[in-house]
N, CA, C and O atoms as a MOPAC input file, in Angstrom:
PM7 MOZYME 1SCF
protein

 N      3.48000 1    11.17600 1    -8.02300 1
 C      3.03300 1    10.23000 1    -7.07300 1
 C      1.95700 1     9.46300 1    -7.57200 1
 O      0.99900 1     9.84100 1    -8.24500 1
 N      2.36400 1     7.84800 1    -6.97200 1
 C      1.43600 1     7.13200 1    -7.85000 1
 C      0.87900 1     6.11900 1    -6.81500 1
 O      1.64200 1     5.39000 1    -6.18200 1
 N     -0.20700 1     6.09500 1    -6.68800 1
 C     -1.45300 1     5.56300 1    -5.73800 1
 C     -2.21000 1     4.26100 1    -5.78200 1
 O     -2.67000 1     3.74100 1    -6.79900 1
 N     -2.26200 1     3.93100 1    -4.90200 1
 C     -2.71600 1     1.83400 1    -5.17500 1
 C     -3.59800 1     1.98100 1    -4.11500 1
 O     -3.27800 1     2.68900 1    -3.16000 1
 N     -4.95600 1     1.25200 1    -4.16300 1
 C     -5.91000 1     1.13400 1    -3.23300 1
 C     -6.32200 1    -0.13600 1    -3.41700 1
 O     -6.53400 1    -0.65000 1    -4.51600 1
 N     -6.48600 1    -0.84900 1    -1.96500 1
 C     -7.51400 1    -2.03000 1    -2.05000 1
 C     -7.72500 1    -2.35200 1    -0.51200 1
 O     -7.27100 1    -1.91900 1     0.54700 1
 N     -8.70000 1    -3.39400 1    -0.92800 1
 C    -10.00100 1    -3.52800 1     0.32100 1
 C     -9.24400 1    -4.89300 1     1.08800 1
 O     -8.62100 1    -5.73200 1     0.43800 1
 N     -9.37700 1    -4.93800 1     2.23900 1
 C     -8.81700 1    -6.07500 1     3.28500 1
 C     -9.64000 1    -5.92100 1     4.49400 1
 O    -10.25000 1    -4.89800 1     4.80800 1
 N     -9.59100 1    -7.38100 1     5.35100 1
 C    -10.72300 1    -7.40000 1     6.34700 1
 C     -9.37500 1    -7.24200 1     7.70200 1
 O     -8.27900 1    -7.74300 1     7.45100 1
 N     -9.54700 1    -6.68200 1     8.77500 1
 C     -9.10900 1    -6.13500 1     9.50500 1
 C     -9.19000 1    -7.66600 1    10.41700 1
 O     -9.52400 1    -8.71900 1     9.87400 1
 N     -8.81200 1    -7.55500 1    11.92200 1
 C     -8.68400 1    -8.69100 1    13.04700 1
 C    -10.23200 1    -8.58700 1    13.30700 1
 O    -10.84300 1    -9.63300 1    13.08700 1
 N    -10.69800 1    -7.91300 1    13.57500 1
 C    -12.12400 1    -8.04900 1    14.36500 1
 C    -13.43300 1    -8.08100 1    12.95900 1
 O    -14.64200 1    -7.91300 1    13.11500 1
 N    -12.78500 1    -8.31800 1    11.79200 1
 C    -13.89000 1    -8.94000 1    10.81000 1
 C    -14.40700 1    -7.78700 1    10.06300 1
 O    -15.30300 1    -8.18900 1     9.32000 1
 N    -14.20900 1    -6.45000 1     9.94100 1
 C    -14.58300 1    -5.39600 1     9.70300 1
 C    -13.60100 1    -4.86400 1     8.20200 1
 O    -12.37700 1    -4.96400 1     8.12700 1
 N    -14.29200 1    -4.43600 1     7.37100 1
 C    -13.22100 1    -3.98200 1     5.99300 1
 C    -12.60100 1    -2.71500 1     6.10900 1
 O    -13.15000 1    -1.67500 1     6.47300 1
 N    -11.14400 1    -2.90800 1     5.69600 1
 C    -10.47300 1    -1.66600 1     5.81600 1
 C     -9.98100 1    -1.42300 1     4.55500 1
 O     -9.57900 1    -2.34800 1     3.84900 1
 N     -9.96600 1     0.12400 1     4.07300 1
 C     -9.81100 1     0.02500 1     2.79000 1
 C     -8.17900 1     0.70300 1     2.93000 1
 O     -8.13100 1     1.72900 1     3.60900 1
 N     -6.82800 1     0.19600 1     2.32800 1
 C     -5.46000 1     0.91200 1     2.28400 1
 C     -5.12200 1     1.69000 1     1.37200 1
 O     -5.61000 1     1.38300 1     0.28500 1
 N     -4.59600 1     2.42100 1     1.37200 1
 C     -4.04100 1     3.26700 1    -0.01100 1
 C     -2.47000 1     3.36100 1     0.43100 1
 O     -2.01600 1     3.67200 1     1.53200 1
 N     -1.60500 1     2.90300 1    -1.06800 1
 C     -0.38500 1     2.85000 1    -0.57200 1
 C      0.27900 1     3.96900 1    -1.75900 1
 O      0.07400 1     3.92300 1    -2.97200 1
 N      1.01800 1     4.84200 1    -1.10900 1
 C      1.82900 1     5.69700 1    -2.19200 1
 C      2.98900 1     5.75900 1    -2.62200 1
 O      3.84800 1     5.81600 1    -1.74200 1
 N      3.38200 1     5.77100 1    -3.78800 1
 C      4.90100 1     5.97300 1    -3.90200 1
 C      5.08700 1     7.34500 1    -4.49400 1
 O      4.46900 1     7.85700 1    -5.42700 1
 N      6.06700 1     7.83500 1    -3.76000 1
 C      6.83700 1     9.08700 1    -4.29600 1
 C      8.14400 1     8.84400 1    -3.57400 1
 O      8.46800 1     8.22900 1    -2.55800 1
 N      8.92800 1     9.74600 1    -4.72100 1
 C     10.51400 1     9.84800 1    -3.85200 1
 C     10.83600 1     8.76600 1    -3.76600 1
 O     11.44900 1     8.91400 1    -2.70900 1
 N     10.98900 1     7.45800 1    -4.04700 1
 C     11.30100 1     6.18300 1    -3.67800 1
 C     11.07400 1     5.60700 1    -2.68500 1
 O     11.93400 1     4.84600 1    -2.24100 1
 N      9.81000 1     5.78800 1    -1.99500 1
 C      9.58300 1     5.35500 1    -0.56800 1
 C      8.25000 1     5.30400 1    -0.67000 1
 O      7.59500 1     6.07200 1    -1.37600 1
 N      7.55100 1     3.95100 1     0.37600 1
 C      6.08000 1     3.84900 1     0.03300 1
 C      5.35800 1     4.57800 1     1.63500 1
 O      5.81500 1     4.44900 1     2.77100 1
 N      4.42800 1     5.14700 1     1.30300 1
 C      3.45800 1     5.60500 1     2.71300 1
 C      2.13900 1     4.75600 1     2.95400 1
 O      1.28100 1     4.77900 1     2.07100 1
 N      1.96700 1     4.13800 1     3.90400 1
 C      0.67500 1     3.58900 1     3.73000 1
 C      0.03000 1     4.56700 1     4.40000 1
 O      0.70900 1     5.37000 1     5.04000 1
 N     -1.82000 1     4.71400 1     4.36900 1
 C     -2.70400 1     4.79800 1     5.27700 1
 C     -3.92000 1     3.81500 1     4.71300 1
 O     -3.99500 1     3.20000 1     3.64900 1
 N     -4.94100 1     3.91200 1     5.95000 1
 C     -5.93700 1     3.23900 1     5.96900 1
 C     -7.12200 1     3.82400 1     6.57800 1
 O     -6.92900 1     4.61900 1     7.49900 1
 N     -8.70100 1     3.48400 1     6.10700 1
 C     -9.72800 1     3.96100 1     6.39500 1
 C    -10.47600 1     2.75200 1     6.77500 1
 O    -10.18100 1     1.62500 1     6.37700 1
 N    -11.66600 1     3.08800 1     7.73000 1
 C    -12.53000 1     1.88000 1     7.70000 1
 C    -13.58600 1     2.14100 1     6.66900 1
 O    -13.94300 1     3.31400 1     6.55300 1
 N    -14.20200 1     1.14300 1     5.82200 1
 C    -15.12700 1     0.97900 1     5.16600 1
 C    -16.41200 1     1.34000 1     5.47800 1
 O    -16.98700 1     0.63600 1     6.30800 1
 N    -17.14500 1     2.51300 1     4.88400 1
 C    -18.16000 1     3.21900 1     5.58000 1
 C    -18.84100 1     3.41100 1     4.52500 1
 O    -18.28200 1     3.26300 1     3.43800 1
 N    -20.30700 1     3.81500 1     4.59600 1
 C    -21.18800 1     4.25600 1     3.67700 1
 C    -20.84600 1     5.23100 1     2.85700 1
 O    -19.84000 1     5.84100 1     3.21800 1
 N    -21.49300 1     5.69600 1     1.56900 1
 C    -20.74800 1     7.04100 1     1.10500 1
 C    -21.33500 1     8.19900 1     1.60500 1
 O    -20.86000 1     9.28700 1     1.27900 1
 N    -22.38300 1     8.12700 1     2.41500 1
 C    -22.83400 1     9.47100 1     3.36500 1
 C    -21.75600 1     9.79800 1     4.34700 1
 O    -21.45100 1    10.93900 1     4.69300 1
 N    -21.30000 1     8.87200 1     4.69300 1
 C    -20.00800 1     8.96800 1     5.91900 1
 C    -18.77200 1     9.10500 1     5.70100 1
 O    -17.94300 1     9.32400 1     6.58400 1
 N    -18.38900 1     8.92100 1     3.80600 1
 C    -17.15700 1     9.07400 1     3.58600 1
 C    -16.10900 1    10.14700 1     3.95400 1
 O    -14.91500 1     9.95100 1     4.18000 1
 N    -16.83600 1    11.41600 1     3.97300 1
 C    -16.46500 1    12.66700 1     4.02400 1
 C    -15.70900 1    12.65400 1     5.66500 1
 O    -14.52100 1    12.80900 1     5.94800 1
 N    -16.59800 1    12.47000 1     6.35000 1
 C    -16.48900 1    12.49500 1     7.61900 1
 C    -15.00500 1    11.73800 1     8.36900 1
 O    -14.49800 1    12.06200 1     9.44300 1
 N    -14.55500 1    10.69000 1     7.44500 1
 C    -13.60600 1     9.45700 1     7.98100 1
 C    -12.32000 1     9.90400 1     7.20000 1
 O    -12.12800 1     9.75000 1     5.99400 1
 N    -11.59000 1    10.40800 1     7.98600 1
 C    -10.21700 1    10.81200 1     7.79500 1
 C     -9.08800 1     9.92800 1     7.58200 1
 O     -8.80000 1     9.36000 1     8.63600 1
 N     -8.18000 1     9.52800 1     6.40600 1
 C     -7.47900 1     8.13700 1     6.40300 1
 C     -6.23600 1     8.47400 1     7.44700 1
 O     -5.75600 1     9.60700 1     7.49800 1
 N     -5.72000 1     7.29200 1     8.34500 1
 C     -4.68500 1     7.69600 1     9.07500 1
 C     -3.54800 1     6.63400 1     8.66500 1
 O     -3.71900 1     5.50100 1     8.21700 1
 N     -2.44000 1     7.24800 1     8.91500 1
 C     -1.40500 1     6.70800 1     8.72000 1
 C     -1.10700 1     4.96100 1     9.80100 1
 O     -1.38100 1     4.64800 1    10.96000 1
 N     -0.52300 1     4.32800 1     8.79400 1
 C     -0.60200 1     3.23300 1     9.03800 1
 C      0.78200 1     2.49600 1     8.79400 1
 O      1.56400 1     2.90100 1     7.93300 1
 N      1.02300 1     1.49000 1     9.52700 1
 C      2.56000 1     0.89800 1     9.27200 1
 C      2.51900 1    -0.31600 1     8.41200 1
 O      1.56900 1    -1.06900 1     8.62600 1
 N      3.30300 1    -0.63000 1     7.54700 1
 C      3.40300 1    -1.66800 1     6.47100 1
 C      3.71500 1    -3.00000 1     7.36400 1
 O      4.83000 1    -2.82500 1     7.85500 1
 N      3.18900 1    -4.24500 1     7.77000 1
 C      3.17400 1    -5.25400 1     7.92900 1
 C      3.76400 1    -6.62100 1     6.62700 1
 O      3.52500 1    -6.61300 1     5.42000 1
 N      4.38800 1    -7.44100 1     7.24700 1
 C      4.93100 1    -8.43600 1     6.06000 1
 C      3.24500 1    -8.62700 1     5.00300 1
 O      3.11600 1    -8.62000 1     3.77900 1
 N      2.26300 1    -8.76800 1     6.01500 1
 C      0.83600 1    -9.07600 1     5.44100 1
 C      0.94700 1    -7.94900 1     4.28400 1
 O      1.18100 1    -8.16000 1     3.09400 1
 N      0.74600 1    -6.83000 1     4.85000 1
 C      0.20800 1    -5.89400 1     3.75900 1
 C      1.44100 1    -5.54100 1     2.54000 1
 O      1.16300 1    -4.99100 1     1.47500 1
 N      2.64400 1    -5.91300 1     2.87800 1
 C      3.49300 1    -5.86400 1     1.81200 1
 C      3.40600 1    -6.82400 1     1.20700 1
 O      3.94500 1    -6.72900 1     0.10500 1
 N      2.77100 1    -8.14900 1     1.50300 1
 C      2.32700 1    -9.16100 1     0.28900 1
 C      1.10300 1    -8.52900 1    -0.42200 1
 O      1.20500 1    -8.51300 1    -1.64900 1
 N      0.47400 1    -8.23900 1    -0.13400 1
 C     -1.10100 1    -7.53100 1    -0.51300 1
 C     -0.75300 1    -6.76700 1    -1.62400 1
 O     -1.12100 1    -6.93400 1    -2.78700 1
 N      0.06200 1    -5.82700 1    -1.12200 1
 C      0.56300 1    -4.50000 1    -2.30400 1
 C      1.40200 1    -5.17400 1    -3.43400 1
 O      1.51000 1    -4.58100 1    -4.50800 1
 N      2.02200 1    -6.43200 1    -3.23600 1
 C      2.85800 1    -6.97200 1    -3.92600 1
 C      2.28500 1    -7.86900 1    -4.77400 1
 O      2.88600 1    -8.13500 1    -5.81500 1
 N      1.00600 1    -8.50500 1    -4.48200 1
 C     -0.00300 1    -9.14400 1    -5.35100 1
 C     -0.62700 1    -8.02700 1    -6.17100 1
 O     -0.76300 1    -8.04700 1    -7.39400 1
 N     -0.98600 1    -7.05500 1    -5.35200 1
 C     -1.86400 1    -5.96900 1    -6.05700 1
 C     -0.87000 1    -5.47600 1    -7.84200 1
 O     -1.30100 1    -5.31900 1    -8.98400 1
 N      0.23900 1    -5.40100 1    -7.37600 1
 C      1.52000 1    -4.62700 1    -8.34500 1
 C      1.54900 1    -5.98800 1    -9.36500 1
 O      1.56300 1    -5.70200 1   -10.56200 1
 N      1.55600 1    -6.79200 1    -9.17700 1
 C      1.98300 1    -7.89700 1    -9.82600 1
 C      0.53500 1    -8.26800 1   -11.02100 1
 O      0.59900 1    -8.61800 1   -12.19900 1
 N     -0.42700 1    -8.07200 1   -10.33200 1
 C     -1.70600 1    -8.13900 1   -11.32400 1
 C     -1.59500 1    -7.17400 1   -12.26400 1
 O     -1.74000 1    -7.33700 1   -13.47500 1
 N     -1.30500 1    -6.04100 1   -11.63100 1
 C     -1.29600 1    -4.76800 1   -12.68400 1
 C     -0.07200 1    -4.49900 1   -13.59200 1
 O     -0.16800 1    -3.72400 1   -14.54400 1
 N      0.94200 1    -5.06500 1   -13.32800 1
 C      2.30800 1    -5.64400 1   -14.10900 1
 C      2.01200 1    -6.46600 1   -15.20200 1
 O      2.65100 1    -6.28000 1   -16.23800 1
 N      0.91200 1    -7.59800 1   -15.14800 1
 C      0.73300 1    -8.32700 1   -16.02400 1
 C     -0.16700 1    -7.83400 1   -17.14100 1
 O     -0.25900 1    -8.37100 1   -18.24500 1
 N     -1.02500 1    -6.41700 1   -16.61000 1
 C     -1.99000 1    -5.73000 1   -17.48900 1
 C     -0.98000 1    -4.28300 1   -18.17100 1
 O     -1.36700 1    -3.24000 1   -18.69800 1
 N      0.14200 1    -4.69200 1   -17.93400 1
 C      1.35900 1    -3.76700 1   -18.50400 1
 C      0.86200 1    -2.22000 1   -17.93600 1
 O      0.77800 1    -1.34100 1   -18.79400 1
 N      0.57000 1    -1.90800 1   -16.68800 1
 C      0.13100 1    -0.67700 1   -15.91300 1
 C      1.09600 1    -0.28900 1   -14.57200 1
 O      0.97700 1     0.63000 1   -13.76100 1
 N      1.97600 1    -1.23700 1   -14.66700 1
 C      2.97900 1    -0.72200 1   -13.79300 1
 C      4.19100 1    -1.38900 1   -14.30400 1
 O      4.11600 1    -2.38400 1   -15.02600 1
 N      5.26400 1    -0.87800 1   -13.95600 1
 C      6.59100 1    -1.19700 1   -14.37200 1
 C      7.40200 1    -1.95000 1   -13.74100 1
 O      7.39500 1    -1.72700 1   -12.53000 1
 N      8.24100 1    -2.91700 1   -14.14500 1
 C      8.65900 1    -4.08600 1   -12.81300 1
 C      9.31900 1    -3.89700 1   -11.75800 1
 O      9.28200 1    -4.74100 1   -10.86200 1
 N     10.08700 1    -2.71400 1   -11.63600 1
 C     10.89000 1    -1.84300 1   -11.21900 1
 C     10.09200 1    -1.98400 1    -9.64200 1
 O     10.61400 1    -2.46200 1    -8.63500 1
 N      8.67400 1    -1.42000 1    -9.75600 1
 C      8.14700 1    -1.56000 1    -8.32600 1
 C      7.90900 1    -2.63600 1    -7.76100 1
 O      7.99600 1    -2.79500 1    -6.54400 1
 N      7.45300 1    -3.84600 1    -8.89700 1
 C      7.23700 1    -5.20400 1    -8.17200 1
 C      8.70300 1    -5.77100 1    -7.61000 1
 O      8.75500 1    -6.35000 1    -6.52600 1
 N      9.66400 1    -5.59800 1    -8.27700 1
 C     11.19300 1    -5.62800 1    -7.52200 1
 C     11.48100 1    -4.93200 1    -6.48600 1
 O     12.35300 1    -5.34900 1    -5.72300 1
 N     10.86700 1    -3.81800 1    -6.25100 1
 C     11.18200 1    -3.21200 1    -5.13800 1
 C     10.52300 1    -3.71000 1    -4.06500 1
 O     11.15200 1    -3.74200 1    -3.00700 1
 N      9.16700 1    -4.19200 1    -4.08600 1
 C      8.75200 1    -5.01200 1    -3.07500 1
 C      9.27000 1    -6.43900 1    -2.73900 1
 O      9.28800 1    -7.00500 1    -1.64600 1
 N      9.59900 1    -6.78200 1    -3.69600 1
 C     10.22800 1    -8.48600 1    -3.82600 1
 C     11.84100 1    -8.21500 1    -2.84100 1
 O     12.38300 1    -9.10300 1    -2.18400 1
 N     12.22300 1    -7.14800 1    -2.94200 1
 C     13.44500 1    -6.90000 1    -2.10800 1
 C     12.96000 1    -6.65900 1    -0.66000 1
 O     13.31200 1    -7.27500 1     0.34600 1
 N     12.04700 1    -5.60100 1    -0.76100 1
 C     11.69600 1    -5.44000 1     0.89400 1
 C     11.45200 1    -6.81400 1     1.45500 1
 O     12.11400 1    -7.15900 1     2.43400 1
 N     10.70900 1    -7.50000 1     1.01600 1
 C     10.10400 1    -8.53800 1     1.32700 1
 C     11.33700 1    -9.62100 1     1.76800 1
 O     11.23800 1   -10.36700 1     2.74300 1
 N     12.37400 1    -9.57400 1     0.97700 1
 C     13.23000 1   -10.65200 1     0.99700 1
 C     14.52600 1    -9.74700 1     2.12000 1
 O     15.66600 1   -10.19400 1     2.25200 1
 N     14.16800 1    -8.79800 1     2.63500 1
 C     15.02900 1    -8.43500 1     3.44200 1
 C     16.40400 1    -7.32600 1     3.03400 1
 O     17.19700 1    -6.73100 1     3.76400 1
 N     16.23800 1    -7.38400 1     1.38600 1
 C     17.39900 1    -6.83500 1     0.84700 1
 C     17.46600 1    -4.95800 1     0.79500 1
 O     18.40200 1    -4.17500 1     0.62900 1
 N     16.24200 1    -4.80100 1     0.98600 1
 C     15.75200 1    -3.50800 1     0.95400 1
 C     15.00700 1    -2.66500 1     1.98300 1
 O     14.13200 1    -3.15500 1     2.69700 1
 N     15.37800 1    -1.37400 1     2.04100 1
 C     14.47400 1    -1.03600 1     3.46800 1
 C     13.74100 1    -0.18500 1     2.60100 1
 O     13.97500 1     0.09600 1     1.42500 1
 N     12.66200 1     0.25100 1     3.47500 1
 C     11.70300 1     1.52000 1     2.91400 1
 C     11.99900 1     2.72000 1     3.86700 1
 O     11.54000 1     2.82400 1     5.00400 1
 N     12.85400 1     3.63900 1     3.23200 1
 C     13.29000 1     4.69800 1     3.89700 1
 C     13.19900 1     5.88700 1     2.87600 1
 O     13.40600 1     5.89300 1     1.66200 1
 N     12.82100 1     6.90600 1     3.74600 1
 C     13.09400 1     8.24900 1     2.88800 1
 C     14.28600 1     8.39600 1     2.79300 1
 O     15.15100 1     8.22300 1     3.65100 1
 N     14.38900 1     8.77300 1     1.57900 1
 C     15.67900 1     9.44200 1     1.15800 1
 C     16.27500 1    10.50800 1     1.39000 1
 O     17.49100 1    10.69300 1     1.42400 1
 N     15.39900 1    11.27600 1     1.56500 1
 C     15.62000 1    12.90000 1     1.67300 1
 C     16.00000 1    13.78900 1     2.92500 1
 O     16.35300 1    14.96100 1     3.06000 1
 N     15.74000 1    12.55700 1     3.91900 1
 C     16.06700 1    12.80800 1     5.26800 1
 C     17.09800 1    12.00300 1     5.58200 1
 O     17.25400 1    10.80400 1     5.35100 1
 N     18.21400 1    13.26500 1     6.47400 1
 C     19.47100 1    12.49300 1     7.02600 1
 C     19.46500 1    12.93400 1     8.65500 1
 O     20.33300 1    12.50200 1     9.41400 1

């Protein structure tokens, strides 16, 4: 499992930490509000839905990692295909 995290601002202006996990050919997303270290253990990550903006942020993160040779081009290409509508983020083991 590969996990990538980044910070972003929510609509109300608060900071949110997103964590995208890639496993088995599909992506999962969770988010938590940014809190102080003393409260981090009491806040559990919540599953979140991908939006086009979140896909674009993830693609930007992976592109920067690809330039430093820390991520394969296949992951960047998969996100590009999802953004272009050529592919879907579906779990493949369920039928």
